[in-house]
NUGUTOR-106622 format. One line per 8 residues: for each residue y, x, z of N, C-alpha, C. Coordinates in pm, whole numbers, always signed. Layout:
% residues N
Y,X,Z,Y,X,Z,Y,X,Z | ...
This chain:
% residues 273
-116,+90,+12,+7,-5,-7,+119,+102,+4 | +170,+78,-63,+312,+156,-99,+448,+132,-20 | +480,+27,-22,+591,-47,+78,+706,+36,+38 | +735,+58,-103,+844,+94,-121,+898,+265,-88 | +751,+322,-35,+772,+460,+14,+696,+545,-27 | +697,+585,-148,+605,+702,-200,+566,+822,-135 | +435,+865,-133,+441,+999,-52,+415,+1123,-171 | +461,+1233,-120,+429,+1325,-246,+300,+1344,-233
+249,+1433,-369,+112,+1443,-415,+54,+1546,-298 | -63,+1559,-276,-136,+1651,-217,-133,+1800,-342 | -122,+1898,-238,-155,+2049,-297,-277,+2055,-421 | -262,+2110,-520,-410,+2072,-631,-419,+2237,-629 | -573,+2267,-591,-619,+2412,-630,-608,+2434,-760 | -531,+2561,-783,-523,+2581,-932,-667,+2645,-995 | -761,+2652,-908,-875,+2707,-960,-960,+2575,-1027 | -918,+2457,-974,-998,+2332,-1004,-942,+2273,-1129
-1029,+2319,-1241,-1001,+2287,-1390,-966,+2128,-1399 | -1059,+2083,-1306,-1077,+1950,-1334,-959,+1858,-1285 | -894,+1930,-1204,-764,+1868,-1115,-625,+1930,-1203 | -646,+2002,-1318,-510,+2049,-1379,-437,+1967,-1403 | -293,+1933,-1369,-236,+1859,-1392,-158,+1857,-1520 | -159,+1741,-1604,-120,+1738,-1726,+12,+1769,-1759 | +58,+1804,-1883,+204,+1807,-1886,+289,+1726,-1811 | +421,+1740,-1770,+493,+1662,-1716,+535,+1541,-1800
+525,+1428,-1774,+606,+1323,-1818,+645,+1220,-1742 | +767,+1152,-1769,+813,+1074,-1674,+740,+964,-1653 | +723,+895,-1565,+650,+777,-1491,+792,+693,-1496 | +772,+561,-1572,+898,+458,-1542,+860,+399,-1435 | +952,+360,-1347,+935,+255,-1238,+918,+121,-1293 | +826,+51,-1220,+798,-110,-1293,+946,-159,-1297 | +922,-263,-1406,+1061,-327,-1462,+1074,-466,-1294 | +1190,-490,-1303,+1226,-571,-1211,+1137,-702,-1213
+1122,-754,-1349,+1021,-877,-1357,+881,-853,-1321 | +833,-743,-1348,+708,-692,-1309,+669,-699,-1156 | +789,-649,-1084,+784,-645,-935,+799,-772,-877 | +858,-856,-938,+877,-1021,-906,+751,-1079,-924 | +697,-1062,-999,+533,-1123,-1068,+462,-1060,-956 | +465,-926,-941,+357,-869,-808,+382,-933,-681 | +501,-963,-631,+544,-1032,-508,+497,-1178,-502 | +519,-1246,-582,+480,-1390,-632,+324,-1405,-626
+258,-1289,-691,+126,-1319,-697,+61,-1265,-552 | +117,-1191,-507,+59,-1138,-378,+103,-1244,-273 | +185,-1298,-257,+222,-1396,-195,+144,-1529,-236 | +137,-1563,-346,+9,-1703,-376,-128,-1657,-309 | -182,-1540,-322,-293,-1484,-257,-301,-1492,-115 | -189,-1432,-33,-188,-1440,+112,-198,-1610,+134 | -96,-1688,+82,-135,-1851,+124,-247,-1899,+88 | -260,-1901,-52,-419,-1946,-95,-537,-1926,-9
-549,-1818,+18,-663,-1774,+94,-642,-1781,+223 | -545,-1792,+292,-548,-1802,+452,-523,-1962,+461 | -434,-2017,+387,-452,-2159,+425,-553,-2240,+374 | -592,-2208,+242,-733,-2198,+188,-823,-2252,+289 | -822,-2138,+359,-969,-2122,+457,-958,-2200,+577 | -789,-2218,+610,-813,-2286,+718,-834,-2455,+684 | -804,-2496,+553,-804,-2661,+530,-944,-2685,+495 | -999,-2573,+403,-1142,-2607,+330,-1237,-2598,+444
-1220,-2486,+508,-1314,-2426,+601,-1337,-2387,+758 | -1231,-2396,+794,-1250,-2384,+945,-1310,-2479,+984 | -1327,-2604,+986,-1440,-2685,+1021,-1457,-2787,+888 | -1567,-2742,+837,-1586,-2804,+684,-1669,-2966,+684 | -1694,-2993,+810,-1749,-3097,+818,-1889,-3133,+768 | -1949,-3002,+741,-2095,-2993,+706,-2166,-2997,+795 | -2283,-2992,+810,-2380,-2994,+936,-2518,-2898,+924 | -2514,-2814,+1009,-2663,-2736,+1026,-2737,-2773,+1168
-2856,-2847,+1152,-2932,-2884,+1292,-2827,-2953,+1357 | -2781,-3045,+1268,-2660,-3141,+1384,-2538,-3074,+1442 | -2517,-2951,+1426,-2420,-2906,+1480,-2305,-2884,+1358 | -2177,-2908,+1390,-2045,-2870,+1286,-2109,-2724,+1225 | -2029,-2674,+1089,-2050,-2567,+1029,-1904,-2543,+997 | -1869,-2410,+1010,-1713,-2378,+974,-1687,-2254,+1055 | -1586,-2156,+958,-1562,-2045,+1007,-1479,-2031,+1155 | -1408,-2132,+1172,-1339,-2122,+1290,-1186,-2055,+1284
-1118,-2067,+1399,-989,-1978,+1389,-1011,-1833,+1342 | -1122,-1776,+1395,-1154,-1616,+1394,-1151,-1601,+1241 | -1236,-1703,+1192,-1240,-1675,+1028,-1125,-1667,+967 | -1010,-1776,+1021,-916,-1786,+927,-803,-1671,+953 | -831,-1617,+1082,-755,-1493,+1070,-778,-1380,+1010 | -925,-1360,+984,-985,-1288,+895,-951,-1285,+754 | -937,-1415,+712,-871,-1468,+574,-767,-1408,+574 | -671,-1452,+615,-528,-1403,+621,-525,-1224,+612
-627,-1181,+705,-608,-1023,+677,-644,-1001,+566 | -768,-1027,+516,-832,-991,+373,-736,-1009,+266 | -685,-1121,+280,-567,-1134,+156,-481,-1024,+136 | -419,-988,+256,-314,-868,+263,-369,-746,+222 | -490,-726,+256,-563,-580,+211,-575,-598,+94 | -619,-704,+14,-636,-715,-124,-504,-706,-199 | -423,-807,-211,-287,-792,-247,-204,-685,-220 | -221,-581,-128,-184,-464,-95,-226,-358,-193
-374,-361,-208,-415,-257,-318,-394,-293,-449 | -403,-416,-509,-390,-473,-638,-234,-446,-656 | -121,-525,-591,+9,-515,-621,+76,-439,-525 | +86,-372,-437,+174,-283,-362,+214,-169,-459 | +121,-94,-536,+191,+6,-600,+329,-46,-732 | +304,-168,-744,+390,-238,-830,+540,-243,-758 | +510,-333,-650,+633,-383,-574,+645,-352,-438 | +565,-273,-414,+571,-225,-261,+480,-338,-155
+446,-470,-237,+345,-559,-148,+395,-610,-31 | +527,-660,-2,+572,-720,+83,+531,-870,+114 | +535,-939,+18,+444,-1064,+26,+523,-1221,+140 | +633,-1112,+206,+683,-1203,+334,+831,-1149,+355 | +913,-1249,+330,+1079,-1263,+369,+1122,-1154,+460 | +1023,-1195,+560,+1070,-1127,+699,+1027,-957,+664 | +956,-907,+602,+899,-780,+606,+984,-713,+475 | +1036,-801,+362,+1167,-752,+323,+1274,-718,+357
+1324,-818,+491,+1447,-779,+531,+1440,-696,+633 | +1314,-703,+717,+1272,-557,+783,+1281,-421,+738 | +1214,-432,+604,+1251,-291,+550,+1374,-241,+516 | +1449,-360,+450,+1608,-334,+402,+1683,-275,+563 | +1653,-360,+647,+1702,-291,+787,+1670,-151,+838 | +1566,-115,+771,+1509,+19,+824,+1550,+117,+744 | +1623,+79,+608,+1694,+163,+511,+1553,+206,+412 | +1452,+123,+433,+1346,+145,+323,+1362,+89,+205
+1439,-10,+183,+1439,-118,+91,+1596,-165,+45 | +1604,-195,-85,+1768,-189,-108,+1810,-320,-75 | +1889,-369,-22,+1966,-480,+9,+2002,-595,-86 | +2035,-508,-205,+2023,-584,-321,+1979,-662,-397 | +1831,-587,-355,+1714,-666,-398,+1619,-785,-315 | +1663,-785,-186,+1618,-862,-118,+1599,-1027,-176 | +1730,-1071,-223,+1714,-1198,-268,+1608,-1252,-364 | +1613,-1121,-479,+1511,-1170,-557,+1359,-1178,-518
+1304,-1069,-410,+1205,-1064,-330,+1176,-1202,-288 | +1249,-1280,-178,+1218,-1371,-149,+1219,-1471,-221 | +1314,-1519,-313,+1241,-1613,-403,+1128,-1609,-472 | +1087,-1487,-528,+957,-1483,-567,+839,-1482,-466 | +866,-1461,-335,+773,-1490,-228,+751,-1651,-227 | +854,-1701,-200,+879,-1858,-201,+796,-1924,-278 | +843,-1900,-440,+747,-1950,-525,+609,-1952,-529 | +572,-1815,-508,+432,-1778,-485,+362,-1863,-373
+406,-1874,-253,+364,-1948,-165,+354,-2114,-207 | +500,-2158,-242,+470,-2300,-302,+347,-2338,-414 | +332,-2240,-500,+257,-2247,-594,+109,-2260,-541 | +54,-2190,-411,-35,-2190,-386,-72,-2317,-291 | -27,-2341,-212,-27,-2483,-172,-25,-2603,-266 | +47,-2586,-381,+47,-2673,-465,-118,-2685,-565 | -200,-2573,-585,-318,-2569,-633,-391,-2624,-519 | -390,-2617,-405,-473,-2681,-293,-447,-2800,-300
-349,-2863,-260,-321,-2978,-306,-386,-3090,-437 | -404,-2978,-549,-453,-3039,-709,-615,-3001,-649 | -672,-2919,-583,-826,-2935,-548,-832,-3056,-462 | -740,-3082,-394,-730,-3206,-282,-778,-3326,-321 | -714,-3360,-445,-713,-3486,-534,-837,-3488,-578 | -929,-3411,-574,-1096,-3413,-636,-1181,-3378,-528 | -1093,-3388,-384,-1196,-3402,-263,-1256,-3523,-248 | -1336,-3537,-172,-1391,-3664,-121,-1276,-3740,-74
-1336,-3880,-74,-1233,-3967,-33,-1160,-3962,+95 | -1023,-3950,+91,-939,-3927,+215,-925,-3835,+276 | -974,-3703,+207,-968,-3564,+241,-810,-3494,+267 | -760,-3517,+110,-630,-3490,+102,-536,-3573,+198 | -538,-3697,+217,-455,-3772,+357,-489,-3726,+464 | -627,-3684,+519,-642,-3641,+638,-584,-3523,+638 | -562,-3399,+529,-520,-3271,+559,-372,-3283,+572 | -313,-3399,+514,-169,-3409,+523,-112,-3461,+642
-186,-3567,+686,-186,-3641,+823,-175,-3556,+939 | -272,-3423,+898,-296,-3329,+1012,-173,-3230,+1010 | -105,-3240,+922,-16,-3089,+904,-7,-3031,+792 | -117,-3023,+737,-169,-2920,+624,-148,-2766,+672 | -200,-2783,+769,-208,-2626,+854,-50,-2550,+850 | +24,-2660,+885,+175,-2589,+920,+169,-2552,+1049 | +282,-2477,+1062,+315,-2439,+1208,+373,-2531,+1278 | +378,-2523,+1434,+452,-2628,+1491,+429,-2583,+1643
+496,-2663,+1708,+508,-2638,+1850,+493,-2770,+1919 | +497,-2800,+2049,+488,-2901,+2138,+350,-2978,+2098 | +369,-3099,+2036,+271,-3200,+2003,+227,-3124,+1881 | +273,-3058,+1794,+202,-2986,+1699,+155,-2845,+1700 | +149,-2793,+1829,+76,-2691,+1861,-71,-2715,+1884 | -145,-2600,+1814,-284,-2631,+1838,-321,-2651,+2002 | -260,-2546,+2086,-280,-2553,+2208,-177,-2609,+2308 | -85,-2687,+2253,+26,-2766,+2341,+129,-2689,+2367
+157,-2582,+2317,+270,-2454,+2360,+395,-2524,+2316 | +490,-2484,+2383,+640,-2545,+2400,+674,-2450,+2269 | +830,-2477,+2257,+930,-2402,+2161,+955,-2278,+2226 | +1000,-2302,+2343,+1001,-2115,+2369,+879,-2011,+2348 | +762,-2077,+2370,+636,-1992,+2336,+636,-1971,+2187 | +682,-2045,+2079,+668,-2038,+1964,+763,-1923,+1908 | +900,-1950,+1985,+1004,-1858,+1953,+970,-1698,+1991 | +917,-1712,+2104,+877,-1565,+2170,+766,-1510,+2083
+697,-1588,+2046,+531,-1508,+1969,+607,-1473,+1851 | +710,-1564,+1764,+731,-1513,+1625,+813,-1394,+1608 | +896,-1398,+1736,+975,-1277,+1735,+900,-1145,+1773 | +832,-1141,+1873,+747,-1049,+1914,+658,-989,+1821 | +576,-1095,+1766,+474,-1053,+1655,+496,-1030,+1547 | +604,-1062,+1457,+676,-1032,+1360,+734,-872,+1357 | +800,-870,+1487,+845,-708,+1508,+737,-617,+1512 | +618,-645,+1565,+506,-555,+1588,+450,-550,+1437
+442,-623,+1373,+395,-647,+1202,+464,-524,+1125 | +630,-558,+1147,+698,-488,+1074,+697,-334,+1113 | +683,-331,+1245,+660,-161,+1300,+555,-88,+1248 | +445,-191,+1249,+306,-91,+1195,+350,-52,+1079 | +384,-185,+988,+413,-143,+831,+505,-19,+832 | +593,-26,+873,+692,+110,+890,+633,+233,+917 | +564,+223,+983,+484,+350,+1057,+384,+388,+1013 | +266,+314,+936,+157,+363,+849,+212,+391,+713
+333,+333,+643,+396,+380,+504,+474,+499,+542 | +505,+555,+643,+612,+658,+654,+558,+742,+551 | +663,+847,+492,+662,+937,+362,+597,+1036,+420 | +636,+1103,+527,+536,+1212,+603,+418,+1186,+687 | +469,+1092,+783,+351,+1077,+917,+248,+982,+871 | +278,+873,+760,+178,+780,+718,+84,+835,+708 | -30,+709,+656,-164,+769,+589,-182,+661,+465 | -91,+658,+317,-90,+561,+240,-214,+508,+221
-309,+601,+160,-456,+521,+127,-489,+425,+246 | -456,+453,+332,-550,+347,+443,-428,+238,+482 | -311,+254,+431,-213,+158,+502,-260,-8,+467 | -283,-36,+357,-335,-153,+336,-437,-215,+440 | -529,-141,+472,-625,-180,+553,-565,-205,+715 | -501,-89,+745,-412,-86,+863,-340,-250,+867 | -261,-255,+751,-140,-353,+778,-251,-528,+787 | -362,-511,+704,-412,-635,+714,-545,-643,+843
-567,-554,+909,-621,-586,+1020,-507,-624,+1108 | -385,-557,+1140,-297,-592,+1198,-237,-745,+1234 | -231,-806,+1060,-237,-928,+1077,-343,-1029,+1088 | -471,-979,+1078,-566,-1050,+1151,-531,-1075,+1307 | -531,-922,+1371,-501,-937,+1522,-369,-1043,+1541 | -272,-1054,+1462,-158,-1145,+1497,-236,-1293,+1496 | -276,-1329,+1391,-360,-1438,+1384,-433,-1469,+1505 | -542,-1361,+1534,-636,-1422,+1687,-539,-1437,+1794
-413,-1370,+1797,-333,-1392,+1921,-274,-1528,+1912 | -211,-1603,+1814,-124,-1677,+1815,-150,-1815,+1703 | -254,-1800,+1648,-299,-1941,+1602,-309,-2053,+1691 | -363,-2020,+1849,-373,-2142,+1912,-220,-2183,+1966 | -120,-2100,+1961,+26,-2123,+1973,+73,-2207,+1910 | +108,-2148,+1784,+199,-2234,+1704,+133,-2220,+1557 | -2,-2179,+1529,-54,-2185,+1414,-39,-2059,+1330 | +47,-1976,+1369,+105,-1859,+1346,+176,-1835,+1212
+294,-1817,+1181,+368,-1794,+1107,+399,-1641,+1046 | +477,-1560,+1139,+533,-1439,+1099,+555,-1407,+949 | +589,-1521,+866,+600,-1524,+734,+646,-1675,+689 | +814,-1647,+685,+888,-1806,+634,+836,-1814,+512 | +808,-1772,+373,+734,-1821,+290,+613,-1891,+318 | +505,-1848,+395,+410,-1929,+421,+418,-2040,+478 | +521,-2038,+589,+561,-2204,+675,+611,-2278,+558 | +728,-2232,+487,+765,-2325,+410,+657,-2394,+300
+602,-2311,+243,+448,-2321,+147,+351,-2485,+223 | +342,-2463,+366,+290,-2552,+402,+341,-2700,+453 | +473,-2641,+487,+556,-2762,+541,+613,-2874,+448 | +594,-2813,+329,+658,-2909,+213,+527,-3028,+178 | +413,-3005,+225,+299,-3108,+236,+254,-3122,+372 | +310,-3101,+440,+290,-3109,+586,+329,-3244,+663 | +451,-3292,+586,+461,-3429,+656,+645,-3410,+726 | +709,-3506,+770,+822,-3520,+822,+820,-3413,+957
+716,-3445,+1037,+726,-3350,+1175,+745,-3190,+1135 | +642,-3149,+1036,+628,-3010,+1007,+770,-2947,+926 | +818,-3055,+837,+999,-3027,+824,+1085,-2997,+926 | +1069,-3089,+1012,+1146,-3094,+1117,+1141,-2949,+1195 | +1034,-2936,+1220,+1020,-2777,+1310,+1013,-2658,+1225 | +1033,-2678,+1100,+1013,-2585,+1021,+1129,-2464,+1045 | +1255,-2510,+1053,+1338,-2421,+1100,+1295,-2280,+1182 | +1222,-2298,+1311,+1212,-2195,+1429,+1105,-2131,+1313
+1046,-2134,+1235,+957,-2046,+1139,+1039,-1996,+1034 | +1151,-2035,+1012,+1191,-1955,+912,+1293,-1873,+995 | +1357,-1891,+1083,+1456,-1829,+1153,+1381,-1695,+1239 | +1284,-1718,+1308,+1268,-1653,+1384,+1154,-1516,+1362 | +1083,-1564,+1259,+1010,-1398,+1202,+1118,-1350,+1118 | +1248,-1389,+1080,+1321,-1304,+1043,+1387,-1217,+1143 | +1422,-1283,+1262,+1488,-1211,+1350,+1408,-1096,+1400 | +1287,-1141,+1426,+1201,-1016,+1461,+1156,-863,+1357
+1184,-938,+1234,+1180,-844,+1120,+1283,-771,+1122 | +1402,-817,+1141,+1546,-741,+1154,+1541,-628,+1271 | +1504,-728,+1400,+1503,-605,+1517,+1422,-495,+1514 | +1281,-514,+1428,+1186,-400,+1404,+1253,-318,+1313 | +1313,-333,+1192,+1383,-289,+1134,+1494,-188,+1157 | +1584,-224,+1226,+1694,-181,+1288,+1650,-71,+1397 | +1530,-101,+1485,+1528,-45,+1598,+1404,+88,+1534 | +1341,+55,+1426,+1258,+195,+1394,+1362,+275,+1332
+1448,+240,+1252,+1558,+350,+1194,+1653,+402,+1290 | +1655,+355,+1439,+1733,+397,+1542,+1644,+494,+1618 | +1532,+464,+1623,+1437,+536,+1711,+1348,+655,+1649 | +1334,+633,+1502,+1236,+715,+1440,+1264,+783,+1328 | +1412,+741,+1278,+1470,+785,+1136,+1598,+846,+1183 | +1589,+915,+1279,+1738,+922,+1312,+1795,+1094,+1222 | +1698,+1119,+1172,+1718,+1275,+1089,+1770,+1227,+947 | +1701,+1104,+941,+1768,+1062,+786,+1879,+987,+766
+1962,+975,+900,+2091,+896,+926,+2228,+1026,+884
């Protein structure tokens, strides 16, 4: 996963003819359109994989020996993490692999991403997420009778607090967990993708596992956002209650991302200032 921070190539043994570098050629940076398509594609994968797992497989209604079968919230947490791993290695080299407005803004705050490019990335991420939930709705149109209505009546895996929290947690808990966990997520990303201290080859795996951990902690609290694009994508099909509470999951992940970005820059990047 590149997260817009390329690492210099490792030294090459000049006696190893198999790795003798080719004559220098200028490698063009990906076009803006390609980067935006990559961001939309990665966000589509994240939302379709994670929300699809939550709606189709968390408790799929099938039965084995009389017991319900489903992947549960642990499986949903893994689904979100796996989508990030796949998206990071597939599209990270093109766009940096943000797939999340809070990450984009956090990286800008840390000085790792141009502020002027943030709006385009955020629009692409929102579009990718909305297309993903629209595809889930399309699949639901051909589901057994009542499946789609039941999914929408249940909030369509939207984030929520109070009566709409899986564990009944209130607004204060949702705000706290979104700020803290998004900040942790962005700090991990900034650390593992650092140009000299990070390990780029393993960055996508570390980031995906971190997102899995975040979901394991917070699904019972507010169904886990840490990503405004994900929250908006589900709320548009989750009904009036999901839309009424959406502001929390737009504002506070971004607050967490910005805190992490500015803190990382102040604490760990002083020599670059």
